[in-house]
C-alpha positions as a Markdown table, in Angstrom:
| # | Residue | x | y | z |
|---|---|---|---|---|
| 1 | Met | 16.3 | -6.7 | -51.3 |
| 2 | Thr | 13.0 | -5.3 | -50.9 |
| 3 | Gly | 12.5 | -1.4 | -49.7 |
| 4 | Arg | 10.6 | -3.0 | -46.7 |
| 5 | Thr | 13.2 | -5.0 | -45.6 |
| 6 | His | 15.5 | -2.3 | -45.6 |
| 7 | Leu | 13.4 | -0.2 | -43.9 |
| 8 | Ile | 13.1 | -2.9 | -41.2 |
| 9 | Val | 16.5 | -4.2 | -40.9 |
| 10 | Ser | 18.4 | -0.9 | -41.2 |
| 11 | Thr | 16.0 | 1.2 | -38.9 |
| 12 | Gly | 15.9 | -1.7 | -36.5 |
| 13 | Val | 19.9 | -2.7 | -36.1 |
| 14 | Thr | 20.5 | 1.0 | -36.2 |
| 15 | Leu | 18.1 | 2.2 | -33.4 |
| 16 | Ser | 19.0 | -1.4 | -31.1 |
| 17 | Ile | 22.6 | -0.4 | -31.8 |
| 18 | Leu | 22.1 | 3.1 | -30.3 |
| 19 | Gln | 20.4 | 1.9 | -27.5 |
| 20 | Met | 22.8 | -1.0 | -26.6 |
| 21 | Thr | 25.8 | 1.3 | -26.6 |
| 22 | Gly | 24.2 | 4.2 | -24.0 |
| 23 | Gln | 23.7 | 6.5 | -27.1 |
| 24 | Gly | 19.9 | 6.7 | -26.7 |
| 25 | Val | 17.1 | 6.9 | -29.3 |
| 26 | Thr | 15.4 | 10.4 | -29.7 |
| 27 | Ile | 12.9 | 10.8 | -32.6 |
| 28 | Pro | 15.3 | 12.9 | -34.7 |
| 29 | Ala | 18.1 | 10.0 | -34.7 |
| 30 | Ala | 14.8 | 7.4 | -35.5 |
| 31 | Ala | 13.5 | 9.6 | -38.1 |
| 32 | Val | 17.0 | 9.9 | -39.7 |
| 33 | Ser | 17.4 | 6.4 | -39.5 |
| 34 | Ile | 13.7 | 5.6 | -41.3 |
| 35 | Val | 15.2 | 7.8 | -44.1 |
| 36 | Ser | 18.6 | 6.9 | -44.2 |
| 37 | Ser | 17.2 | 2.9 | -44.5 |
| 38 | Leu | 16.0 | 3.5 | -47.6 |
| 39 | Leu | 18.2 | 6.5 | -49.1 |
| 40 | Pro | 20.6 | 4.5 | -51.2 |
| 41 | Asp | 17.6 | 3.2 | -53.2 |
| 42 | Ile | 16.9 | 7.6 | -54.3 |
| 43 | Asp | 19.1 | 6.4 | -57.8 |
| 44 | Glu | 16.3 | 4.0 | -58.5 |
| 45 | Pro | 13.0 | 6.4 | -59.1 |
| 46 | Asn | 10.4 | 3.7 | -58.5 |
| 47 | Ser | 12.1 | 2.7 | -54.8 |
| 48 | Leu | 9.9 | 2.6 | -51.8 |
| 49 | Leu | 11.4 | 6.0 | -50.3 |
| 50 | Leu | 10.1 | 7.9 | -54.2 |
| 51 | Gln | 7.1 | 6.2 | -53.9 |
| 52 | Lys | 6.0 | 7.2 | -50.8 |
| 53 | Thr | 7.5 | 10.9 | -51.3 |
| 54 | Leu | 6.1 | 11.2 | -54.7 |
| 55 | Pro | 3.0 | 8.6 | -54.8 |
| 56 | Lys | 0.8 | 7.9 | -57.9 |
| 57 | Gly | -1.9 | 10.1 | -57.1 |
| 58 | Leu | 0.3 | 13.0 | -56.3 |
| 59 | Leu | 2.1 | 11.8 | -59.9 |
| 60 | Thr | -1.3 | 12.3 | -61.8 |
| 61 | Lys | -2.0 | 15.7 | -59.9 |
| 62 | Leu | 1.8 | 17.3 | -61.2 |
| 63 | Arg | 1.0 | 15.8 | -64.5 |
| 64 | Trp | -2.4 | 17.8 | -65.0 |
| 65 | Leu | -0.6 | 20.7 | -63.2 |
| 66 | Phe | 2.1 | 20.7 | -65.8 |
| 67 | Ala | 0.2 | 20.0 | -68.6 |
| 68 | Leu | -2.2 | 23.0 | -67.7 |
| 69 | Ala | 0.8 | 25.3 | -66.7 |
| 70 | Ser | 2.4 | 24.5 | -70.1 |
| 71 | Ile | -0.7 | 25.4 | -72.1 |
| 72 | Gly | -1.2 | 28.6 | -70.5 |
| 73 | Phe | 2.6 | 29.5 | -71.0 |
| 74 | Met | 2.1 | 29.1 | -74.5 |
| 75 | Ile | -1.2 | 31.4 | -74.7 |
| 76 | Tyr | 0.5 | 34.1 | -72.8 |
| 77 | Ala | 4.0 | 33.7 | -75.0 |
| 78 | Tyr | 1.3 | 34.4 | -78.0 |
| 79 | Trp | -0.6 | 37.1 | -76.9 |
| 80 | Glu | 2.0 | 38.7 | -75.5 |
| 81 | Ser | 4.6 | 37.8 | -77.9 |
| 82 | Phe | 7.1 | 36.6 | -75.1 |
| 83 | Leu | 10.3 | 35.3 | -76.0 |
| 84 | Thr | 8.3 | 33.4 | -79.1 |
| 85 | Pro | 9.3 | 30.6 | -80.7 |
| 86 | Tyr | 11.8 | 29.8 | -77.5 |
| 87 | Ser | 8.7 | 30.2 | -74.8 |
| 88 | Tyr | 6.7 | 27.4 | -77.4 |
| 89 | Ala | 9.5 | 25.2 | -77.2 |
| 90 | Ala | 10.2 | 25.6 | -73.4 |
| 91 | Gly | 6.2 | 25.2 | -73.2 |
| 92 | Ala | 6.0 | 22.3 | -75.3 |
| 93 | Leu | 9.1 | 20.4 | -73.5 |
| 94 | Leu | 7.2 | 20.9 | -70.3 |
| 95 | Leu | 4.1 | 19.3 | -71.9 |
| 96 | Ile | 6.1 | 16.2 | -73.2 |
| 97 | Met | 7.4 | 15.9 | -69.7 |
| 98 | Cys | 3.7 | 15.0 | -68.5 |
| 99 | Leu | 3.7 | 12.1 | -71.3 |
| 100 | Val | 6.5 | 10.2 | -70.2 |
| 101 | Asn | 6.2 | 7.1 | -67.9 |
| 102 | Gln | 6.0 | 7.1 | -64.4 |
| 103 | Arg | 9.5 | 5.9 | -63.8 |
| 104 | Ala | 11.0 | 9.0 | -65.7 |
| 105 | Phe | 8.5 | 11.5 | -64.8 |
| 106 | Arg | 9.7 | 10.9 | -61.2 |
| 107 | Gln | 13.3 | 11.4 | -62.5 |
| 108 | Leu | 12.2 | 14.8 | -64.2 |
| 109 | Leu | 10.6 | 15.9 | -61.0 |
| 110 | Met | 14.3 | 15.0 | -59.0 |
| 111 | Ile | 16.0 | 17.0 | -61.7 |
| 112 | Leu | 13.5 | 20.0 | -61.1 |
| 113 | Leu | 13.7 | 20.1 | -57.5 |
| 114 | Gly | 17.3 | 19.6 | -57.5 |
| 115 | Gly | 17.7 | 22.6 | -59.9 |
| 116 | Leu | 15.5 | 24.7 | -57.6 |
| 117 | Leu | 17.4 | 23.9 | -54.1 |
| 118 | Leu | 20.8 | 24.3 | -56.2 |
| 119 | Tyr | 19.1 | 28.1 | -57.1 |
| 120 | Leu | 18.0 | 28.5 | -53.6 |
| 121 | Gly | 21.3 | 27.6 | -52.1 |
| 122 | Ala | 22.8 | 30.6 | -53.7 |
| 123 | Phe | 20.8 | 32.9 | -51.0 |
| 124 | Ala | 20.1 | 30.1 | -48.2 |
| 125 | Gly | 23.8 | 28.8 | -47.8 |
| 126 | Pro | 25.9 | 26.0 | -49.5 |
| 127 | Trp | 24.0 | 23.1 | -47.5 |
| 128 | Leu | 20.6 | 23.5 | -49.7 |
| 129 | Gly | 22.9 | 23.5 | -53.4 |
| 130 | Thr | 24.6 | 20.5 | -52.0 |
| 131 | Val | 21.2 | 18.7 | -51.4 |
| 132 | Gly | 20.0 | 19.9 | -54.7 |
| 133 | Ala | 23.3 | 18.8 | -56.8 |
| 134 | Leu | 23.6 | 15.3 | -55.0 |
| 135 | Leu | 19.5 | 15.2 | -56.0 |
| 136 | Met | 19.9 | 15.9 | -59.5 |
| 137 | Ile | 23.0 | 13.6 | -59.6 |
| 138 | Cys | 20.8 | 10.7 | -58.2 |
| 139 | Ala | 18.2 | 11.4 | -60.7 |
| 140 | Ile | 20.6 | 10.2 | -63.8 |
| 141 | Leu | 22.7 | 7.9 | -62.0 |
| 142 | Pro | 22.2 | 4.2 | -62.8 |
| 143 | His | 21.1 | 2.0 | -59.9 |
| 144 | Arg | 23.4 | 0.8 | -57.6 |
| 145 | Gly | 26.2 | 3.2 | -58.6 |
| 146 | Leu | 27.3 | 6.4 | -56.3 |
| 147 | Thr | 24.8 | 6.1 | -54.0 |
| 148 | His | 25.6 | 2.5 | -53.2 |
| 149 | Ser | 29.3 | 3.3 | -52.3 |
| 150 | Ile | 31.7 | 4.3 | -49.6 |
| 151 | Tyr | 31.7 | 7.8 | -51.4 |
| 152 | Gly | 27.5 | 8.0 | -50.8 |
| 153 | Ile | 28.3 | 6.6 | -46.8 |
| 154 | Leu | 30.9 | 9.8 | -46.5 |
| 155 | Met | 28.6 | 12.3 | -48.1 |
| 156 | Trp | 25.4 | 11.3 | -46.4 |
| 157 | Gly | 27.2 | 11.1 | -43.0 |
| 158 | Gly | 29.2 | 14.8 | -43.9 |
| 159 | Leu | 25.9 | 16.3 | -44.2 |
| 160 | Leu | 24.3 | 15.0 | -41.6 |
| 161 | Tyr | 27.8 | 15.6 | -39.8 |
| 162 | Tyr | 27.1 | 19.3 | -40.4 |
| 163 | Ala | 23.3 | 19.3 | -40.0 |
| 164 | Ser | 24.3 | 18.1 | -36.3 |
| 165 | Ile | 26.6 | 20.6 | -35.7 |
| 166 | Val | 24.0 | 23.4 | -37.0 |
| 167 | Leu | 20.8 | 22.1 | -35.2 |
| 168 | Gly | 22.8 | 20.7 | -32.0 |
| 169 | Val | 21.4 | 17.2 | -32.3 |
| 170 | Thr | 23.5 | 14.0 | -33.2 |
| 171 | Leu | 22.0 | 12.8 | -36.3 |
| 172 | Trp | 25.3 | 11.6 | -38.1 |
| 173 | Ile | 25.6 | 8.2 | -36.3 |
| 174 | Ala | 22.2 | 6.9 | -36.7 |
| 175 | Gly | 22.2 | 8.5 | -40.6 |
| 176 | Ala | 25.4 | 6.6 | -41.5 |
| 177 | Leu | 25.0 | 3.9 | -39.8 |
| 178 | Ser | 21.8 | 3.1 | -41.0 |
| 179 | Tyr | 22.9 | 4.1 | -44.7 |
| 180 | Ser | 25.8 | 1.5 | -44.4 |
| 181 | Leu | 23.7 | -1.4 | -43.2 |
| 182 | His | 21.6 | -0.8 | -46.4 |
| 183 | Leu | 24.6 | -1.5 | -48.4 |
| 184 | Val | 25.6 | -4.2 | -46.4 |
| 185 | Cys | 22.1 | -6.2 | -47.1 |
| 186 | Asp | 22.6 | -5.0 | -50.6 |
| 187 | Val | 26.1 | -7.2 | -50.6 |
| 188 | Leu | 24.4 | -10.3 | -50.4 |
| 189 | Thr | 22.2 | -10.0 | -53.3 |
| 190 | Lys | 23.6 | -11.5 | -56.6 |
| 191 | Gln | 24.2 | -8.1 | -57.9 |
| 192 | Gly | 26.5 | -7.1 | -54.9 |
| 193 | Ile | 27.6 | -3.3 | -54.8 |
| 194 | His | 30.5 | -1.5 | -56.0 |
| 195 | Pro | 32.3 | 0.1 | -53.0 |
| 196 | Phe | 35.0 | 2.5 | -54.9 |
| 197 | Pro | 33.4 | 3.3 | -58.4 |
| 198 | Pro | 34.4 | 3.6 | -61.1 |
| 199 | Ser | 36.7 | 0.7 | -60.1 |
| 200 | Lys | 34.9 | -2.7 | -61.6 |
| 201 | Trp | 36.0 | -4.2 | -58.3 |
| 202 | Lys | 32.4 | -5.7 | -56.6 |
| 203 | Leu | 31.5 | -6.6 | -53.2 |
| 204 | Val | 29.3 | -9.5 | -53.1 |
| 205 | Val | 28.0 | -12.3 | -51.2 |
| 206 | Pro | 25.6 | -14.6 | -53.5 |
| 207 | Leu | 23.1 | -15.5 | -51.1 |
| 208 | Met | 19.7 | -14.4 | -53.0 |
| 209 | Ser | 17.9 | -13.3 | -55.8 |
| 210 | Thr | 15.2 | -10.4 | -54.9 |
| 211 | Gly | 11.8 | -11.8 | -55.7 |
| 212 | Lys | 12.8 | -15.6 | -55.6 |
| 213 | Phe | 12.7 | -18.2 | -52.7 |
| 214 | Ser | 16.7 | -17.5 | -52.1 |
| 215 | Gly | 15.4 | -13.9 | -51.4 |
| 216 | Phe | 12.6 | -14.7 | -49.3 |
| 217 | Leu | 14.5 | -17.2 | -46.9 |
| 218 | Val | 17.3 | -14.6 | -46.4 |
| 219 | Glu | 14.8 | -11.5 | -45.8 |
| 220 | Ser | 12.9 | -13.6 | -43.3 |
| 221 | Leu | 16.2 | -14.6 | -41.6 |
| 222 | Cys | 17.5 | -11.0 | -41.7 |
| 223 | Ile | 14.0 | -9.4 | -40.3 |
| 224 | Thr | 14.1 | -12.3 | -37.5 |
| 225 | Leu | 17.4 | -11.7 | -36.5 |
| 226 | Thr | 16.5 | -7.4 | -36.3 |
| 227 | Phe | 13.6 | -8.4 | -34.1 |
| 228 | Val | 15.7 | -10.5 | -31.6 |
| 229 | Leu | 18.6 | -7.9 | -31.9 |
| 230 | Ala | 14.8 | -5.0 | -30.9 |
| 231 | Trp | 14.2 | -7.3 | -28.2 |
| 232 | Lys | 17.2 | -7.2 | -26.7 |
| 233 | Ala | 18.2 | -4.1 | -26.7 |
| 234 | Phe | 14.9 | -2.6 | -25.7 |
| 235 | Val | 12.3 | -5.7 | -24.0 |
| 236 | Val | 14.6 | -7.3 | -22.1 |
| 237 | Pro | 16.4 | -4.2 | -20.2 |
| 238 | Met | 12.3 | -3.2 | -19.6 |
| 239 | Gly | 12.0 | -6.3 | -18.1 |
| 240 | Gln | 15.1 | -6.2 | -15.7 |
| 241 | Ala | 14.1 | -2.5 | -14.3 |
| 242 | Gly | 10.3 | -3.9 | -13.7 |
| 243 | Phe | 11.6 | -6.9 | -12.0 |
| 244 | Gly | 13.9 | -4.3 | -9.9 |
| 245 | Leu | 11.2 | -2.3 | -9.3 |
| 246 | Trp | 9.1 | -5.3 | -8.4 |
| 247 | Glu | 11.7 | -6.3 | -6.0 |
| 248 | Gln | 11.9 | -3.0 | -4.5 |
| 249 | Val | 7.9 | -3.1 | -3.4 |
| 250 | Lys | 8.2 | -6.3 | -2.0 |
| 251 | Ser | 11.3 | -5.9 | -0.1 |
| 252 | Ala | 9.1 | -2.3 | 1.1 |
| 253 | Ile | 5.8 | -4.4 | 2.0 |
| 254 | Thr | 7.6 | -7.2 | 3.9 |
| 255 | Gly | 10.3 | -4.9 | 5.4 |
């Protein structure tokens, strides 16, 4: 499915279920639901989540920044004889990084960011380090691998459960549910998912192919059902509350 459909369906269904079960919808829960609806595709550098997080314009600026930094570093290494020739190799690698295609550049940025978080985790606590390690792993994983499995749900739910305890806000239910719904939607595609890698067993209900007419039909149906559920969860109770208030006002006037 497309990222847009994952965003609408996973977030919409999650918030509707939270509302209908009496959990209530909070801003943190809504934010976590949105992120979790797209998070499984973090192993795809051109996914909607990474396109929004690292848009094309920002990537272009970062390329120039890294290119200038690499040239400046090599000039500094030449004048100061700093760790030559290894410094030249490091500068050249950073310069080569700026020449790769957009997909590979996003992967390299994920690895660098993950490494930075892993380093900071040694001082700021294991949570940052864990996120950094997962980010580095996701950067090199094949699409629909670990992040599209039961293990992915457990790891993300576990991180959110820990964050919920630290922050005192319940986040893990919304996050784990939205993440799981993303995988359920991918089950409907012909590629399916592997719930327990490295097991080759695939969970698939091949109803659609993304970008084809079958995909348009299935995605349109899923979005429609999501809006129906959201209407029942949010609009109907508001109408009932409004009707009850009107009845009270009318009784007060006539009484």
